[in-house]
Structure formats: structure tokens, C-alpha cells
N, CA, C and O atoms as a Tripos MOL2 file, in Angstrom:
@<TRIPOS>MOLECULE
protein
  312   311    78     0     0
PROTEIN
NO_CHARGES

@<TRIPOS>ATOM
      1 N         107.8600   86.7480   60.2620 N.3       1 MET1
      2 CA        107.1470   87.6560   61.1550 C.3       1 MET1
      3 C         107.8290   87.6830   62.5090 C.2       1 MET1
      4 O         108.5360   86.7480   62.8860 O.2       1 MET1
      5 N         107.6070   88.7610   63.2260 N.am      2 ARG2
      6 CA        108.0930   88.8990   64.6020 C.3       2 ARG2
      7 C         106.8940   88.8680   65.5270 C.2       2 ARG2
      8 O         105.7680   89.1360   65.1070 O.2       2 ARG2
      9 N         107.1330   88.5440   66.7730 N.am      3 GLN3
     10 CA        106.0440   88.4220   67.7400 C.3       3 GLN3
     11 C         106.2840   89.3610   68.9070 C.2       3 GLN3
     12 O         107.4130   89.5060   69.3750 O.2       3 GLN3
     13 N         105.2000   90.0100   69.3860 N.am      4 ILE4
     14 CA        105.2560   90.8180   70.5910 C.3       4 ILE4
     15 C         104.1170   90.4020   71.5080 C.2       4 ILE4
     16 O         103.0740   89.9300   71.0560 O.2       4 ILE4
     17 N         104.3320   90.5820   72.7730 N.am      5 THR5
     18 CA        103.2880   90.3530   73.7800 C.3       5 THR5
     19 C         103.1590   91.6440   74.5690 C.2       5 THR5
     20 O         104.1550   92.1780   75.0570 O.2       5 THR5
     21 N         101.9350   92.1480   74.6990 N.am      6 ILE6
     22 CA        101.7170   93.3740   75.4620 C.3       6 ILE6
     23 C         100.5750   93.1710   76.4360 C.2       6 ILE6
     24 O          99.6280   92.4330   76.1610 O.2       6 ILE6
     25 N         100.6730   93.8310   77.5730 N.am      7 ASN7
     26 CA         99.5810   93.8690   78.5450 C.3       7 ASN7
     27 C          98.9040   95.2110   78.3750 C.2       7 ASN7
     28 O          99.5500   96.2560   78.4600 O.2       7 ASN7
     29 N          97.6070   95.1860   78.1370 N.am      8 ILE8
     30 CA         96.8580   96.4020   77.8400 C.3       8 ILE8
     31 C          95.8040   96.6410   78.9050 C.2       8 ILE8
     32 O          95.0940   95.7210   79.3110 O.2       8 ILE8
     33 N          95.7090   97.8850   79.3510 N.am      9 ASN9
     34 CA         94.6620   98.2780   80.2780 C.3       9 ASN9
     35 C          93.3110   98.0900   79.5850 C.2       9 ASN9
     36 O          93.1670   98.4550   78.4190 O.2       9 ASN9
     37 N          92.3280   97.5320   80.2760 N.am     10 PRO10
     38 CA         91.0200   97.3080   79.6550 C.3      10 PRO10
     39 C          90.3900   98.5730   79.0630 C.2      10 PRO10
     40 O          89.5830   98.4860   78.1370 O.2      10 PRO10
     41 N          90.7490   99.7320   79.5840 N.am     11 SER11
     42 CA         90.1320  100.9670   79.0920 C.3      11 SER11
     43 C          90.5620  101.3120   77.6680 C.2      11 SER11
     44 O          89.8600  102.0550   76.9820 O.2      11 SER11
     45 N          91.7060  100.7870   77.2070 N.am     12 ILE12
     46 CA         92.1410  101.0850   75.8380 C.3      12 ILE12
     47 C          92.1630   99.8480   74.9410 C.2      12 ILE12
     48 O          92.5580   99.9400   73.7790 O.2      12 ILE12
     49 N          91.7500   98.7120   75.4550 N.am     13 TYR13
     50 CA         91.7970   97.4650   74.6950 C.3      13 TYR13
     51 C          91.0690   97.5790   73.3570 C.2      13 TYR13
     52 O          91.6140   97.2140   72.3150 O.2      13 TYR13
     53 N          89.8530   98.0800   73.3890 N.am     14 GLU14
     54 CA         89.0610   98.1760   72.1530 C.3      14 GLU14
     55 C          89.7410   99.0720   71.1170 C.2      14 GLU14
     56 O          89.7000   98.7770   69.9220 O.2      14 GLU14
     57 N          90.3600  100.1520   71.5630 N.am     15 HIS15
     58 CA         91.0480  101.0590   70.6400 C.3      15 HIS15
     59 C          92.2390  100.3650   69.9780 C.2      15 HIS15
     60 O          92.4450  100.4810   68.7700 O.2      15 HIS15
     61 N          93.0080   99.6520   70.7760 N.am     16 ILE16
     62 CA         94.1680   98.9390   70.2360 C.3      16 ILE16
     63 C          93.7280   97.8620   69.2550 C.2      16 ILE16
     64 O          94.3090   97.7210   68.1790 O.2      16 ILE16
     65 N          92.7070   97.1060   69.6230 N.am     17 MET17
     66 CA         92.2190   96.0540   68.7310 C.3      17 MET17
     67 C          91.6720   96.6390   67.4350 C.2      17 MET17
     68 O          91.8900   96.0690   66.3660 O.2      17 MET17
     69 N          90.9810   97.7410   67.5060 N.am     18 PHE18
     70 CA         90.4660   98.3980   66.3020 C.3      18 PHE18
     71 C          91.6200   98.7630   65.3730 C.2      18 PHE18
     72 O          91.5680   98.5030   64.1710 O.2      18 PHE18
     73 N          92.6590   99.3670   65.9400 N.am     19 PHE19
     74 CA         93.8280   99.7470   65.1480 C.3      19 PHE19
     75 C          94.4740   98.5230   64.4990 C.2      19 PHE19
     76 O          94.7470   98.5270   63.2980 O.2      19 PHE19
     77 N          94.7150   97.4880   65.2830 N.am     20 LEU20
     78 CA         95.3760   96.2940   64.7600 C.3      20 LEU20
     79 C          94.5440   95.6030   63.6830 C.2      20 LEU20
     80 O          95.0920   95.1190   62.6920 O.2      20 LEU20
     81 N          93.2540   95.5540   63.8680 N.am     21 GLN21
     82 CA         92.3880   94.8840   62.9060 C.3      21 GLN21
     83 C          92.2650   95.6560   61.5950 C.2      21 GLN21
     84 O          91.8390   95.0990   60.5830 O.2      21 GLN21
     85 N          92.6310   96.9200   61.6100 N.am     22 ASN22
     86 CA         92.5750   97.7150   60.3820 C.3      22 ASN22
     87 C          93.8930   97.7260   59.6100 C.2      22 ASN22
     88 O          93.9890   98.3550   58.5560 O.2      22 ASN22
     89 N          94.8980   97.0410   60.1230 N.am     23 LEU23
     90 CA         96.1480   96.8750   59.3730 C.3      23 LEU23
     91 C          95.9350   95.8000   58.3080 C.2      23 LEU23
     92 O          95.0500   94.9570   58.4530 O.2      23 LEU23
     93 N          96.7330   95.8220   57.2420 N.am     24 PRO24
     94 CA         96.5720   94.7980   56.1900 C.3      24 PRO24
     95 C          96.7030   93.3780   56.7480 C.2      24 PRO24
     96 O          97.6450   93.0770   57.4800 O.2      24 PRO24
     97 N          95.7680   92.5250   56.4030 N.am     25 LYS25
     98 CA         95.6960   91.1620   56.9460 C.3      25 LYS25
     99 C          96.9280   90.3300   56.6070 C.2      25 LYS25
    100 O          97.2740   89.4170   57.3560 O.2      25 LYS25
    101 N          97.5960   90.6260   55.4910 N.am     26 ASN26
    102 CA         98.7780   89.8420   55.1270 C.3      26 ASN26
    103 C         100.0170   90.2740   55.9190 C.2      26 ASN26
    104 O         101.0680   89.6400   55.8210 O.2      26 ASN26
    105 N          99.8950   91.3500   56.7020 N.am     27 LEU27
    106 CA        101.0230   91.8410   57.4840 C.3      27 LEU27
    107 C         100.9090   91.5660   58.9790 C.2      27 LEU27
    108 O         101.8740   91.7480   59.7200 O.2      27 LEU27
    109 N          99.7350   91.1310   59.4210 N.am     28 ILE28
    110 CA         99.5300   90.9370   60.8600 C.3      28 ILE28
    111 C          98.6230   89.7380   61.1210 C.2      28 ILE28
    112 O          97.6490   89.5090   60.4040 O.2      28 ILE28
    113 N          98.9550   89.0000   62.1340 N.am     29 ASP29
    114 CA         98.1460   87.8670   62.5830 C.3      29 ASP29
    115 C          97.8120   88.1150   64.0510 C.2      29 ASP29
    116 O          98.6830   87.9900   64.9120 O.2      29 ASP29
    117 N          96.5690   88.4630   64.3430 N.am     30 ILE30
    118 CA         96.1530   88.7990   65.7050 C.3      30 ILE30
    119 C          95.6510   87.5390   66.3970 C.2      30 ILE30
    120 O          94.7750   86.8390   65.8880 O.2      30 ILE30
    121 N          96.2240   87.2640   67.5680 N.am     31 GLN31
    122 CA         95.8130   86.1140   68.3640 C.3      31 GLN31
    123 C          95.5440   86.5820   69.7890 C.2      31 GLN31
    124 O          96.4200   86.4780   70.6470 O.2      31 GLN31
    125 N          94.3410   87.0970   70.0510 N.am     32 PRO32
    126 CA         94.0440   87.6030   71.3930 C.3      32 PRO32
    127 C          94.1080   86.4880   72.4380 C.2      32 PRO32
    128 O          93.7210   85.3480   72.1800 O.2      32 PRO32
    129 N          94.6050   86.8450   73.6150 N.am     33 GLN33
    130 CA         94.7070   85.9180   74.7310 C.3      33 GLN33
    131 C          93.5860   86.2230   75.7140 C.2      33 GLN33
    132 O          92.9640   87.2840   75.6600 O.2      33 GLN33
    133 N          93.3430   85.2820   76.6040 N.am     34 THR34
    134 CA         92.3110   85.5160   77.6120 C.3      34 THR34
    135 C          92.7700   86.6160   78.5620 C.2      34 THR34
    136 O          93.9660   86.8600   78.7220 O.2      34 THR34
    137 N          91.8130   87.2620   79.1800 N.am     35 GLN35
    138 CA         92.0880   88.3720   80.0900 C.3      35 GLN35
    139 C          92.7970   87.8750   81.3400 C.2      35 GLN35
    140 O          92.4190   86.8580   81.9220 O.2      35 GLN35
    141 N          93.8250   88.6020   81.7410 N.am     36 ILE36
    142 CA         94.5410   88.3000   82.9720 C.3      36 ILE36
    143 C          93.8270   89.0140   84.1080 C.2      36 ILE36
    144 O          93.6830   90.2360   84.0800 O.2      36 ILE36
    145 N          93.3840   88.2670   85.0980 N.am     37 SER37
    146 CA         92.6790   88.8990   86.2130 C.3      37 SER37
    147 C          93.6820   89.3900   87.2460 C.2      37 SER37
    148 O          94.6530   88.7070   87.5720 O.2      37 SER37
    149 N          93.4250   90.5800   87.7480 N.am     38 SER38
    150 CA         94.2830   91.1150   88.7980 C.3      38 SER38
    151 C          93.6520   90.7830   90.1450 C.2      38 SER38
    152 O          92.4270   90.7320   90.2580 O.2      38 SER38
    153 N          94.4660   90.5600   91.1560 N.am     39 PRO39
    154 CA         93.9080   90.2030   92.4620 C.3      39 PRO39
    155 C          93.0800   91.3510   93.0290 C.2      39 PRO39
    156 O          93.5130   92.5030   93.0240 O.2      39 PRO39
    157 N          91.8840   91.0240   93.5180 N.am     40 SER40
    158 CA         91.0130   92.0570   94.0690 C.3      40 SER40
    159 C          91.2640   92.2800   95.5610 C.2      40 SER40
    160 O          90.9150   93.3300   96.1020 O.2      40 SER40
    161 N          91.8570   91.3150   96.2110 N.am     41 LYS41
    162 CA         92.1410   91.4450   97.6320 C.3      41 LYS41
    163 C          93.6350   91.6690   97.8300 C.2      41 LYS41
    164 O          94.4470   91.1270   97.0820 O.2      41 LYS41
    165 N          93.9980   92.4550   98.8210 N.am     42 PRO42
    166 CA         95.4240   92.6500   99.0720 C.3      42 PRO42
    167 C          96.0780   91.3530   99.5230 C.2      42 PRO42
    168 O          95.4450   90.5130  100.1620 O.2      42 PRO42
    169 N          97.3140   91.2070   99.1920 N.am     43 SER43
    170 CA         98.0640   90.0230   99.5680 C.3      43 SER43
    171 C          98.2330   89.9610  101.0860 C.2      43 SER43
    172 O          98.2820   90.9890  101.7610 O.2      43 SER43
    173 N          98.3190   88.7650  101.5980 N.am     44 ILE44
    174 CA         98.5610   88.5850  103.0380 C.3      44 ILE44
    175 C          99.8790   89.2590  103.4200 C.2      44 ILE44
    176 O         100.0080   89.7760  104.5290 O.2      44 ILE44
    177 N         100.8510   89.2580  102.5180 N.am     45 ASN45
    178 CA        102.1530   89.8570  102.7840 C.3      45 ASN45
    179 C         102.0650   91.3650  102.9730 C.2      45 ASN45
    180 O         102.9640   91.9590  103.5690 O.2      45 ASN45
    181 N         101.0010   91.9980  102.4790 N.am     46 ALA46
    182 CA        100.8550   93.4430  102.6170 C.3      46 ALA46
    183 C         100.7160   93.8560  104.0800 C.2      46 ALA46
    184 O         100.9860   95.0060  104.4250 O.2      46 ALA46
    185 N         100.3090   92.9510  104.9210 N.am     47 PHE47
    186 CA        100.1050   93.2640  106.3270 C.3      47 PHE47
    187 C         101.2840   92.8150  107.1900 C.2      47 PHE47
    188 O         101.1780   92.8060  108.4160 O.2      47 PHE47
    189 N         102.3830   92.4500  106.5810 N.am     48 GLY48
    190 CA        103.5140   91.8750  107.2820 C.3      48 GLY48
    191 C         104.1860   92.7910  108.2840 C.2      48 GLY48
    192 O         104.7360   92.3100  109.2740 O.2      48 GLY48
    193 N         104.1570   94.0940  108.0590 N.am     49 ILE49
    194 CA        104.8710   95.0200  108.9330 C.3      49 ILE49
    195 C         104.3020   94.9900  110.3520 C.2      49 ILE49
    196 O         105.0600   94.9540  111.3210 O.2      49 ILE49
    197 N         102.9990   95.0040  110.4780 N.am     50 LEU50
    198 CA        102.3690   95.0560  111.8040 C.3      50 LEU50
    199 C         101.7500   93.7320  112.2250 C.2      50 LEU50
    200 O         101.1250   93.6440  113.2820 O.2      50 LEU50
    201 N         101.9200   92.7140  111.4120 N.am     51 LYS51
    202 CA        101.2950   91.4230  111.7020 C.3      51 LYS51
    203 C         101.7590   90.8920  113.0570 C.2      51 LYS51
    204 O         102.9580   90.7550  113.2990 O.2      51 LYS51
    205 N         100.8250   90.6010  113.9160 N.am     52 GLY52
    206 CA        101.1230   90.0360  115.2200 C.3      52 GLY52
    207 C         101.5370   91.0570  116.2660 C.2      52 GLY52
    208 O         101.6980   90.7010  117.4340 O.2      52 GLY52
    209 N         101.7140   92.3100  115.8830 N.am     53 LYS53
    210 CA        102.1580   93.3330  116.8330 C.3      53 LYS53
    211 C         100.9920   94.1260  117.4110 C.2      53 LYS53
    212 O         101.1520   94.8040  118.4250 O.2      53 LYS53
    213 N          99.8320   94.0530  116.7870 N.am     54 ILE54
    214 CA         98.6650   94.7940  117.2510 C.3      54 ILE54
    215 C          97.6220   93.7910  117.7110 C.2      54 ILE54
    216 O          97.1170   92.9950  116.9190 O.2      54 ILE54
    217 N          97.3030   93.8370  118.9940 N.am     55 LYS55
    218 CA         96.3380   92.8830  119.5430 C.3      55 LYS55
    219 C          94.9100   93.2470  119.1540 C.2      55 LYS55
    220 O          94.1230   92.3770  118.7820 O.2      55 LYS55
    221 N          94.5770   94.5370  119.2390 N.am     56 ASP56
    222 CA         93.2330   95.0020  118.9040 C.3      56 ASP56
    223 C          93.3550   96.1220  117.8610 C.2      56 ASP56
    224 O          93.5890   97.2740  118.2270 O.2      56 ASP56
    225 N          93.2030   95.8050  116.5820 N.am     57 PRO57
    226 CA         93.3890   96.8030  115.5370 C.3      57 PRO57
    227 C          92.4670   98.0290  115.6730 C.2      57 PRO57
    228 O          92.8800   99.1480  115.3670 O.2      57 PRO57
    229 N          91.2420   97.8230  116.1220 N.am     58 MET58
    230 CA         90.3050   98.9420  116.2610 C.3      58 MET58
    231 C          90.7740   99.9020  117.3530 C.2      58 MET58
    232 O          90.7340  101.1190  117.1700 O.2      58 MET58
    233 N          91.2120   99.3630  118.4730 N.am     59 GLU59
    234 CA         91.7050  100.1910  119.5700 C.3      59 GLU59
    235 C          92.9850  100.9120  119.1570 C.2      59 GLU59
    236 O          93.1800  102.0780  119.5010 O.2      59 GLU59
    237 N          93.8500  100.2280  118.4270 N.am     60 TRP60
    238 CA         95.0960  100.8350  117.9390 C.3      60 TRP60
    239 C          94.7840  102.0140  117.0210 C.2      60 TRP60
    240 O          95.3900  103.0790  117.1380 O.2      60 TRP60
    241 N          93.8330  101.8160  116.1060 N.am     61 GLN61
    242 CA         93.4490  102.8890  115.1860 C.3      61 GLN61
    243 C          92.8390  104.0750  115.9350 C.2      61 GLN61
    244 O          93.1300  105.2260  115.6100 O.2      61 GLN61
    245 N          92.0060  103.8050  116.9210 N.am     62 ARG62
    246 CA         91.3870  104.8590  117.7230 C.3      62 ARG62
    247 C          92.4660  105.6670  118.4540 C.2      62 ARG62
    248 O          92.4030  106.8960  118.4970 O.2      62 ARG62
    249 N          93.4480  104.9780  119.0240 N.am     63 ALA63
    250 CA         94.5330  105.6580  119.7470 C.3      63 ALA63
    251 C          95.3570  106.5270  118.8040 C.2      63 ALA63
    252 O          95.7340  107.6410  119.1650 O.2      63 ALA63
    253 N          95.6380  106.0340  117.6100 N.am     64 ILE64
    254 CA         96.4040  106.8060  116.6300 C.3      64 ILE64
    255 C          95.6350  108.0650  116.2430 C.2      64 ILE64
    256 O          96.2250  109.1400  116.1270 O.2      64 ILE64
    257 N          94.3320  107.9440  116.0420 N.am     65 ARG65
    258 CA         93.5200  109.1110  115.6750 C.3      65 ARG65
    259 C          93.4720  110.1370  116.8080 C.2      65 ARG65
    260 O          93.5820  111.3380  116.5630 O.2      65 ARG65
    261 N          93.3090  109.6670  118.0410 N.am     66 GLU66
    262 CA         93.2760  110.5890  119.1750 C.3      66 GLU66
    263 C          94.5960  111.3330  119.3110 C.2      66 GLU66
    264 O          94.6130  112.5320  119.5850 O.2      66 GLU66
    265 N          95.6890  110.6290  119.1210 N.am     67 GLU67
    266 CA         97.0040  111.2500  119.1920 C.3      67 GLU67
    267 C          97.1670  112.2930  118.0860 C.2      67 GLU67
    268 O          97.7100  113.3730  118.3180 O.2      67 GLU67
    269 N          96.7050  111.9710  116.9130 N.am     68 SER68
    270 CA         96.7840  112.9020  115.7840 C.3      68 SER68
    271 C          95.9210  114.1310  116.0400 C.2      68 SER68
    272 O          96.3460  115.2600  115.7920 O.2      68 SER68
    273 N          94.7070  113.9080  116.5380 N.am     69 ASP69
    274 CA         93.8110  115.0260  116.8490 C.3      69 ASP69
    275 C          94.4210  115.9240  117.9160 C.2      69 ASP69
    276 O          94.3060  117.1470  117.8370 O.2      69 ASP69
    277 N          95.0630  115.3320  118.9050 N.am     70 ARG70
    278 CA         95.7020  116.1040  119.9660 C.3      70 ARG70
    279 C          96.7670  117.0300  119.3770 C.2      70 ARG70
    280 O          96.8630  118.1980  119.7540 O.2      70 ARG70
    281 N          97.5640  116.4990  118.4510 N.am     71 ASP71
    282 CA         98.6280  117.2890  117.8270 C.3      71 ASP71
    283 C          98.0490  118.4010  116.9450 C.2      71 ASP71
    284 O          98.5960  119.5030  116.9010 O.2      71 ASP71
    285 N          96.9700  118.1220  116.2580 N.am     72 ILE72
    286 CA         96.3730  119.1070  115.3480 C.3      72 ILE72
    287 C          95.7770  120.2850  116.1100 C.2      72 ILE72
    288 O          95.9520  121.4390  115.7190 O.2      72 ILE72
    289 N          95.0700  119.9870  117.2040 N.am     73 TYR73
    290 CA         94.3300  121.0250  117.9250 C.3      73 TYR73
    291 C          95.0710  121.6160  119.1050 C.2      73 TYR73
    292 O          94.4950  122.4300  119.8280 O.2      73 TYR73
    293 N          96.3220  121.2450  119.3360 N.am     74 LYS74
    294 CA         97.0280  121.7170  120.5140 C.3      74 LYS74
    295 C          97.2360  123.2450  120.5020 C.2      74 LYS74
    296 O          97.3020  123.8640  121.5640 O.2      74 LYS74
    297 N          97.3380  123.8500  119.3200 N.am     75 ASP75
    298 CA         97.5250  125.2930  119.2270 C.3      75 ASP75
    299 C          96.2650  126.0910  119.5880 C.2      75 ASP75
    300 O          96.3410  127.2790  119.9010 O.2      75 ASP75
    301 N          95.1020  125.4180  119.5400 N.am     76 PHE76
    302 CA         93.8400  126.0960  119.8300 C.3      76 PHE76
    303 C          93.4540  126.0250  121.2980 C.2      76 PHE76
    304 O          92.5140  126.6950  121.7270 O.2      76 PHE76
    305 N          94.1710  125.2190  122.0730 N.am     77 GLU77
    306 CA         93.8520  125.1000  123.4910 C.3      77 GLU77
    307 C          94.4130  126.3070  124.2370 C.2      77 GLU77
    308 O          95.4280  126.8830  123.8460 O.2      77 GLU77
    309 N          93.7270  126.6770  125.3250 N.am     78 LYS78
    310 CA         94.1520  127.8290  126.1070 C.3      78 LYS78
    311 C          95.1310  127.4420  127.1720 C.2      78 LYS78
    312 O          95.5930  128.2980  127.9260 O.2      78 LYS78
@<TRIPOS>BOND
     1     1     2 1
     2     2     3 1
     3     3     4 2
     4     3     5 am
     5     5     6 1
     6     6     7 1
     7     7     8 2
     8     7     9 am
     9     9    10 1
    10    10    11 1
    11    11    12 2
    12    11    13 am
    13    13    14 1
    14    14    15 1
    15    15    16 2
    16    15    17 am
    17    17    18 1
    18    18    19 1
    19    19    20 2
    20    19    21 am
    21    21    22 1
    22    22    23 1
    23    23    24 2
    24    23    25 am
    25    25    26 1
    26    26    27 1
    27    27    28 2
    28    27    29 am
    29    29    30 1
    30    30    31 1
    31    31    32 2
    32    31    33 am
    33    33    34 1
    34    34    35 1
    35    35    36 2
    36    35    37 am
    37    37    38 1
    38    38    39 1
    39    39    40 2
    40    39    41 am
    41    41    42 1
    42    42    43 1
    43    43    44 2
    44    43    45 am
    45    45    46 1
    46    46    47 1
    47    47    48 2
    48    47    49 am
    49    49    50 1
    50    50    51 1
    51    51    52 2
    52    51    53 am
    53    53    54 1
    54    54    55 1
    55    55    56 2
    56    55    57 am
    57    57    58 1
    58    58    59 1
    59    59    60 2
    60    59    61 am
    61    61    62 1
    62    62    63 1
    63    63    64 2
    64    63    65 am
    65    65    66 1
    66    66    67 1
    67    67    68 2
    68    67    69 am
    69    69    70 1
    70    70    71 1
    71    71    72 2
    72    71    73 am
    73    73    74 1
    74    74    75 1
    75    75    76 2
    76    75    77 am
    77    77    78 1
    78    78    79 1
    79    79    80 2
    80    79    81 am
    81    81    82 1
    82    82    83 1
    83    83    84 2
    84    83    85 am
    85    85    86 1
    86    86    87 1
    87    87    88 2
    88    87    89 am
    89    89    90 1
    90    90    91 1
    91    91    92 2
    92    91    93 am
    93    93    94 1
    94    94    95 1
    95    95    96 2
    96    95    97 am
    97    97    98 1
    98    98    99 1
    99    99   100 2
   100    99   101 am
   101   101   102 1
   102   102   103 1
   103   103   104 2
   104   103   105 am
   105   105   106 1
   106   106   107 1
   107   107   108 2
   108   107   109 am
   109   109   110 1
   110   110   111 1
   111   111   112 2
   112   111   113 am
   113   113   114 1
   114   114   115 1
   115   115   116 2
   116   115   117 am
   117   117   118 1
   118   118   119 1
   119   119   120 2
   120   119   121 am
   121   121   122 1
   122   122   123 1
   123   123   124 2
   124   123   125 am
   125   125   126 1
   126   126   127 1
   127   127   128 2
   128   127   129 am
   129   129   130 1
   130   130   131 1
   131   131   132 2
   132   131   133 am
   133   133   134 1
   134   134   135 1
   135   135   136 2
   136   135   137 am
   137   137   138 1
   138   138   139 1
   139   139   140 2
   140   139   141 am
   141   141   142 1
   142   142   143 1
   143   143   144 2
   144   143   145 am
   145   145   146 1
   146   146   147 1
   147   147   148 2
   148   147   149 am
   149   149   150 1
   150   150   151 1
   151   151   152 2
   152   151   153 am
   153   153   154 1
   154   154   155 1
   155   155   156 2
   156   155   157 am
   157   157   158 1
   158   158   159 1
   159   159   160 2
   160   159   161 am
   161   161   162 1
   162   162   163 1
   163   163   164 2
   164   163   165 am
   165   165   166 1
   166   166   167 1
   167   167   168 2
   168   167   169 am
   169   169   170 1
   170   170   171 1
   171   171   172 2
   172   171   173 am
   173   173   174 1
   174   174   175 1
   175   175   176 2
   176   175   177 am
   177   177   178 1
   178   178   179 1
   179   179   180 2
   180   179   181 am
   181   181   182 1
   182   182   183 1
   183   183   184 2
   184   183   185 am
   185   185   186 1
   186   186   187 1
   187   187   188 2
   188   187   189 am
   189   189   190 1
   190   190   191 1
   191   191   192 2
   192   191   193 am
   193   193   194 1
   194   194   195 1
   195   195   196 2
   196   195   197 am
   197   197   198 1
   198   198   199 1
   199   199   200 2
   200   199   201 am
   201   201   202 1
   202   202   203 1
   203   203   204 2
   204   203   205 am
   205   205   206 1
   206   206   207 1
   207   207   208 2
   208   207   209 am
   209   209   210 1
   210   210   211 1
   211   211   212 2
   212   211   213 am
   213   213   214 1
   214   214   215 1
   215   215   216 2
   216   215   217 am
   217   217   218 1
   218   218   219 1
   219   219   220 2
   220   219   221 am
   221   221   222 1
   222   222   223 1
   223   223   224 2
   224   223   225 am
   225   225   226 1
   226   226   227 1
   227   227   228 2
   228   227   229 am
   229   229   230 1
   230   230   231 1
   231   231   232 2
   232   231   233 am
   233   233   234 1
   234   234   235 1
   235   235   236 2
   236   235   237 am
   237   237   238 1
   238   238   239 1
   239   239   240 2
   240   239   241 am
   241   241   242 1
   242   242   243 1
   243   243   244 2
   244   243   245 am
   245   245   246 1
   246   246   247 1
   247   247   248 2
   248   247   249 am
   249   249   250 1
   250   250   251 1
   251   251   252 2
   252   251   253 am
   253   253   254 1
   254   254   255 1
   255   255   256 2
   256   255   257 am
   257   257   258 1
   258   258   259 1
   259   259   260 2
   260   259   261 am
   261   261   262 1
   262   262   263 1
   263   263   264 2
   264   263   265 am
   265   265   266 1
   266   266   267 1
   267   267   268 2
   268   267   269 am
   269   269   270 1
   270   270   271 1
   271   271   272 2
   272   271   273 am
   273   273   274 1
   274   274   275 1
   275   275   276 2
   276   275   277 am
   277   277   278 1
   278   278   279 1
   279   279   280 2
   280   279   281 am
   281   281   282 1
   282   282   283 1
   283   283   284 2
   284   283   285 am
   285   285   286 1
   286   286   287 1
   287   287   288 2
   288   287   289 am
   289   289   290 1
   290   290   291 1
   291   291   292 2
   292   291   293 am
   293   293   294 1
   294   294   295 1
   295   295   296 2
   296   295   297 am
   297   297   298 1
   298   298   299 1
   299   299   300 2
   300   299   301 am
   301   301   302 1
   302   302   303 1
   303   303   304 2
   304   303   305 am
   305   305   306 1
   306   306   307 1
   307   307   308 2
   308   307   309 am
   309   309   310 1
   310   310   311 1
   311   311   312 2
@<TRIPOS>SUBSTRUCTURE
     1 MET1         2 RESIDUE 1 A MET
     2 ARG2         6 RESIDUE 1 A ARG
     3 GLN3        10 RESIDUE 1 A GLN
     4 ILE4        14 RESIDUE 1 A ILE
     5 THR5        18 RESIDUE 1 A THR
     6 ILE6        22 RESIDUE 1 A ILE
     7 ASN7        26 RESIDUE 1 A ASN
     8 ILE8        30 RESIDUE 1 A ILE
     9 ASN9        34 RESIDUE 1 A ASN
    10 PRO10       38 RESIDUE 1 A PRO
    11 SER11       42 RESIDUE 1 A SER
    12 ILE12       46 RESIDUE 1 A ILE
    13 TYR13       50 RESIDUE 1 A TYR
    14 GLU14       54 RESIDUE 1 A GLU
    15 HIS15       58 RESIDUE 1 A HIS
    16 ILE16       62 RESIDUE 1 A ILE
    17 MET17       66 RESIDUE 1 A MET
    18 PHE18       70 RESIDUE 1 A PHE
    19 PHE19       74 RESIDUE 1 A PHE
    20 LEU20       78 RESIDUE 1 A LEU
    21 GLN21       82 RESIDUE 1 A GLN
    22 ASN22       86 RESIDUE 1 A ASN
    23 LEU23       90 RESIDUE 1 A LEU
    24 PRO24       94 RESIDUE 1 A PRO
    25 LYS25       98 RESIDUE 1 A LYS
    26 ASN26      102 RESIDUE 1 A ASN
    27 LEU27      106 RESIDUE 1 A LEU
    28 ILE28      110 RESIDUE 1 A ILE
    29 ASP29      114 RESIDUE 1 A ASP
    30 ILE30      118 RESIDUE 1 A ILE
    31 GLN31      122 RESIDUE 1 A GLN
    32 PRO32      126 RESIDUE 1 A PRO
    33 GLN33      130 RESIDUE 1 A GLN
    34 THR34      134 RESIDUE 1 A THR
    35 GLN35      138 RESIDUE 1 A GLN
    36 ILE36      142 RESIDUE 1 A ILE
    37 SER37      146 RESIDUE 1 A SER
    38 SER38      150 RESIDUE 1 A SER
    39 PRO39      154 RESIDUE 1 A PRO
    40 SER40      158 RESIDUE 1 A SER
    41 LYS41      162 RESIDUE 1 A LYS
    42 PRO42      166 RESIDUE 1 A PRO
    43 SER43      170 RESIDUE 1 A SER
    44 ILE44      174 RESIDUE 1 A ILE
    45 ASN45      178 RESIDUE 1 A ASN
    46 ALA46      182 RESIDUE 1 A ALA
    47 PHE47      186 RESIDUE 1 A PHE
    48 GLY48      190 RESIDUE 1 A GLY
    49 ILE49      194 RESIDUE 1 A ILE
    50 LEU50      198 RESIDUE 1 A LEU
    51 LYS51      202 RESIDUE 1 A LYS
    52 GLY52      206 RESIDUE 1 A GLY
    53 LYS53      210 RESIDUE 1 A LYS
    54 ILE54      214 RESIDUE 1 A ILE
    55 LYS55      218 RESIDUE 1 A LYS
    56 ASP56      222 RESIDUE 1 A ASP
    57 PRO57      226 RESIDUE 1 A PRO
    58 MET58      230 RESIDUE 1 A MET
    59 GLU59      234 RESIDUE 1 A GLU
    60 TRP60      238 RESIDUE 1 A TRP
    61 GLN61      242 RESIDUE 1 A GLN
    62 ARG62      246 RESIDUE 1 A ARG
    63 ALA63      250 RESIDUE 1 A ALA
    64 ILE64      254 RESIDUE 1 A ILE
    65 ARG65      258 RESIDUE 1 A ARG
    66 GLU66      262 RESIDUE 1 A GLU
    67 GLU67      266 RESIDUE 1 A GLU
    68 SER68      270 RESIDUE 1 A SER
    69 ASP69      274 RESIDUE 1 A ASP
    70 ARG70      278 RESIDUE 1 A ARG
    71 ASP71      282 RESIDUE 1 A ASP
    72 ILE72      286 RESIDUE 1 A ILE
    73 TYR73      290 RESIDUE 1 A TYR
    74 LYS74      294 RESIDUE 1 A LYS
    75 ASP75      298 RESIDUE 1 A ASP
    76 PHE76      302 RESIDUE 1 A PHE
    77 GLU77      306 RESIDUE 1 A GLU
    78 LYS78      310 RESIDUE 1 A LYS
């Protein structure tokens, strides 16, 4: 026999297992593994670009939005 390992999205897991379990038993040996959990929180490294460069994130975000709004509405000003 040959062996394969696949990572399956939970949304299709039942379909794949149904298919595999309906193959002839003498041709396949199914050994399901425990579910691999994906991280629910972003990695600390995801914030590396601006880490330590922004003293007040809320104020920085507010300033960025005001600047964006200024650019969007500048054509409507008299």
C-alpha cells in the first residue's frame, strides 16, 4: 500500500470521509488524525511593520481617516 497525508477544510471533511469509507475495505485503510487547530489570534509578527513607531494607535488611525476624508471631499469644497 501507499500512504498519503492531506489537510482538508472542515467544510468538506464529511464528504471526503464518506467517499473513502465507501471504497472496498481491502483496498483502503483509513486512519483519521486529530483536527489541526488554526491560530485564532494574529501572530505578534503581523504587527512588526509599525511596532514601536506609533505612540497612540487611536490618534494615528483618526489622523489617517481625516486625511483620507480631506482627499475624498476636496473636489466638493468651494
